[in-house]
N, C-alpha and C positions, 0 to 999 in steps of 0.2 A: 504493500500500500504506500509505503514511504517513497519508493522509487517512482510509482505512478504520480504521486503528488509533486515530486521534484521535476519530473518530465513535464507535467502540466504547467508548472510555474515557469520553467525555462521556455516553453513554447509561448506562454503568455508574454513574457519579457521580449522574446524575439518578435512576436507579432506587434507589440507596442512600438518597438524600435522601427520596424518597417513602416507601420502606419504613420508615425510621426515624421520620419525621414521623407516619406513620399510626399506628404503635405508640404514640407519645407522645400524639397527639390522643385516641385511644380510651381510653388508660389514665388520663390525668389531666385530660382536658377540653381545650378549644381555648384558652381564655384563658391557662392556665398555660404553654403552649408558646411559647418565645421563639426567634427565629431565631438569636440568639447561642448559646443552649444547643445547638441542633441542630448548628450549625457546630462547636462545641467537642467535642461528643460523637462527631462523625464525623471529627474531625481535619482539617477543611477550613476555608477562610475563609468569612466571611459573604458576601463578594463572589461566591463561587462559587454560593451559593444563589440570590442575586439575578440571576445570569447565566442561571439556569434558570427562575426563577419571579419574576414581577414583584413580588408581595407575598404575605403570609400567606394571603389569600383564594384566590389562584390555586393556592398549594401545597395548601390544604385541598381545593379542587375536584379537583385531580389525585389526591389521596389517596383521596377518595371514589370516583373513577372506577376507580382501581387495585383498590379493595376489591370493587367490582361485578364487575370482570374476573376477580378471584381466585375469587369465588363461582361465577361462570359456568364457570370452568376446572375446579374440583373437582367441580362438579355434572354437567358434560356427560357423562362416561362412564356414570354411573348412569342419567341421563335417556334415554340412547340405547339402553338395553337393552330390546328389544322385549317381553321376558317380564314386565317391571315394569308393573303397572297404573297408570292415571292417579292413583289414590288413593295408591299406593306413592310416586309421584313427589312428590305434594303433601306427604306426611308427611316424606319425605326432606328437602325444602327447608325445611319448618318446623323440623325438627330442627337443621339447619345454622344457621338464624337464631337459635334460642334458645341454641345452644351459643356463638355469637358474642356474643349479648346478655350472657351470663354474664361475659364478659371486658371489657365496655365500661363505662366510668364514665358514670353518668347525666348528669353535667355536660356530656358531649359533645353529647347530644341537645338539652339545654336551651339550650346556648350556640350551637348550630347555627342557631337562630332569629334570631341577630343578623346573619346573612349572607343577605340576601334573594335574591341571585342564585343562591347555592348551593341555597337552599330551593326556588326556582323550578325549578331543574334536577331536584331530588329529586322534586318533585311531578309533573313530566313523566314521570319514570321510573315513579312510582306509578300514573299513568294507564295507561301501557303494561303494567305488571305486572297491573293490574286487568283489562285486556282478555285477557291470557294466562290469568289465573286463571279468568275467566268461560268461556273456551274449554275449559279443563281440566274445569271443573265440568260443562259440557254433555257432554263426552266421557265423564266418569265416570258420568253419568246413562245414557248409551248402553250403558256396560259393566255396568249394573245394580248399581252400587256406591253411588250417591247417589239419594235420592228425587227423583221427577219434579216434586214440588210446591215445591221449594226456590225462594225468592225471592232471586235472586242479588244484586240491588241492596241489599237489607236486610242480607243476610249479609256482603257486602263492606264495607258501612258499619260494621257492628258490629265486624268483625275489625280494620279499620284503626283505629277508635277505641280499642279495647282494647290493640292493639299499641303505639299512641302512649302510652297510660296506663302500660303496663308499662315502656316505655322511659324515661319522664321522671319517674316518681314512685317512692316507696319504700313503697307501701301494704302490701306483704307482706314485711317484712324477715326473717321466719323461714323463707322459702322461697327455694330457689335458682332461677335463671332456668330451669334444666332442669325443675324440678318445676312451675313456673308454665307452662312450655310444654306439659307433659303434661296439666295441667288444662285448658289452652286447647284442646288437641286433644279431650279428653273432652267439654268443654262444647259446642263448636261442630261439630267434624267428626263425632264419633260421633253427635251429635244429628241430623245430616242424612243419615246413611248408611242404606242398606238392611241387612238381616240379613247379606247377603253382604259388604257393606262393613265392617260391624262386626267381622267375623272378621279382616279385615286390620288394623283398628285395634287389636284385642286382641293380635294377634301382634306388632305394632309395639311396643306398650307392654311386652309380656313380654320382647321382645328387648332393649329399653332397660334393663330391670331386670337382665337377665342380664349386660349389658355394663358394669355399674357397677364 
C-alpha cells in the first residue's frame, strides 16, 4: 500500500509540474520559463523537477505530449458521435485549434524552432495528422460535402503554410485568433465544399456568432 501511495504522489507531482510548465510555456514563451521559477511557484524544490525531467527540453517535450493528449481527450466524445458528418468533425477540430491559438504567445512557436528534437517529433505528428486529414477529406467527398476535384496535396500544403504564418507572425493585429480562424474556414473549407457542405459551414459560423 505504501508503494502505491508513493507512486500516486510522484505521479501527482509530475502531473502538476507538466500542467504548470505548459501554462507558462504557452503564455510567455519557452525562453522566459526558468526551472527555478517553476519550483518556487509550485512550492517544490528544483531537485524534484530534475528527478522527473532531465532538462528543460524533456519537460517541454512532455508538455507538448500532454497538450496533444488533452486535445484528443476533449475531442473524442464529439468525434465518436455517428450523426456528426466528417465536415462537422473537421470544423470542430479547427475551432479547438484557433481557440487555443488565441491563448498562446507567438514567442512559443518561434522559440520552439530552437529545439530540433522536439520539432522533429512535431513534424512526425504533422505527417500522421496529414494522413488522417486526407482520409477525412476523401470521406467527406463520399458524403457529398466536398468537391471531387479537390487536390489534397495542394490544399494540405497551403493550410499548413498559413497555419504556420498565423502562429508565428502578427500580420493581422486587429483580428482575434477566432476571427482569423473563421476567415480561414471561409477561404479554404467553404471554397472546396459542395452546396450541401456549404450549408454546414454557414450553420457552423452562425452558431459561433450566437455563442459569442
